[in-house]
C-alpha positions in Angstrom: 0.0 0.0 0.0 1.1 3.5 -0.7 -0.2 6.8 0.6 0.7 9.7 -1.7 -0.2 13.3 -0.7 -0.6 16.0 -3.2 -1.0 19.7 -2.5 -2.8 21.5 -5.4 -1.0 24.5 -6.8 -3.1 27.8 -6.8 -5.9 27.5 -9.3 -5.3 23.8 -10.0 -7.7 22.2 -7.6 -10.1 21.0 -10.3 -7.2 19.7 -12.4 -5.9 17.8 -9.4 -9.3 16.3 -8.7 -9.6 15.1 -12.3 -6.2 13.5 -12.0 -7.1 11.8 -8.7 -10.2 10.2 -10.3 -8.2 8.9 -13.3 -5.0 7.9 -11.4 -5.6 4.5 -10.0 -8.0 3.3 -12.8 -5.2 4.2 -15.3 -2.6 2.3 -13.2 -4.9 -0.7 -13.1 -5.4 -0.6 -16.8 -1.7 -0.6 -17.2 -1.4 -3.6 -14.9 0.5 -1.6 -12.2 -2.1 -1.3 -9.4 -4.1 -4.0 -7.8 -7.9 -4.3 -7.7 -7.9 -3.6 -3.9 -10.3 -0.7 -3.3 -8.5 2.7 -3.5 -9.3 5.6 -1.3 -8.9 9.4 -1.8 -9.7 12.2 0.6 -9.1 15.9 1.2 -7.2 17.3 4.1 -8.2 20.6 5.7 -5.5 22.5 3.8 -6.9 21.2 0.4 -4.2 18.5 0.0 -5.4 15.2 -1.5 -4.4 12.0 0.2 -4.7 8.7 -1.8 -4.3 5.1 -0.7 -3.8 2.3 -3.2 -1.8 -0.9 -3.7 0.9 -1.4 -6.4 1.4 -4.9 -7.8 4.8 -6.2 -6.7 7.6 -4.4 -8.6 5.1 -2.1 -10.3 6.2 1.1 -8.5 9.7 0.8 -9.9 8.3 -0.3 -13.4 6.1 2.8 -13.4 9.2 5.0 -13.6 10.0 3.7 -17.1 6.4 3.6 -18.4 5.8 6.4 -21.0 2.1 6.8 -20.1 2.8 7.0 -16.4 5.5 9.5 -17.0 3.1 11.6 -19.0 0.5 11.4 -16.2 3.1 12.4 -13.7 4.1 15.4 -15.8 0.5 16.6 -15.5 0.7 16.1 -11.8 3.7 18.4 -11.6 1.7 21.1 -13.4 -1.3 20.7 -11.0 0.3 20.0 -7.6 3.3 19.5 -5.4 4.1 16.3 -3.6 3.8 16.4 0.2 4.1 14.0 3.1 1.5 12.7 5.5 3.6 14.4 8.3 3.2 17.8 6.7 -0.6 17.7 7.2 -2.1 19.1 10.4 -4.2 16.0 10.6 -1.0 13.9 11.2 -0.8 15.3 14.7 -4.3 13.9 15.6 -4.8 10.6 17.3 -7.7 9.9 15.0 -7.3 12.2 12.0 -10.4 13.1 9.9 -10.5 13.8 6.2 -13.2 14.6 3.7 -13.8 11.6 1.3 -13.6 12.0 -2.4 -15.8 9.8 -4.6 -13.7 8.0 -7.1 
């Protein structure tokens, strides 16, 4: 399981949301992500938190896949990577997030 966190750049919230809804289905279509249910939610600061499962070895393979690299380039235009620890929610014993329908 992996938990990426993306902080939308100013004016890019809708673009980031569109990417979120396409992200795991695209990885699945490419044979990189498993069928385990994925989750996405929004933190109080607008960051988007995802949780999904890679197939074994797929995370490394993704770095050489042209379609994934193109998708990641769109991510770079719409958001910055962040860490779970950078979210205010990370300090809470039971952090709460707003769900995003995928």
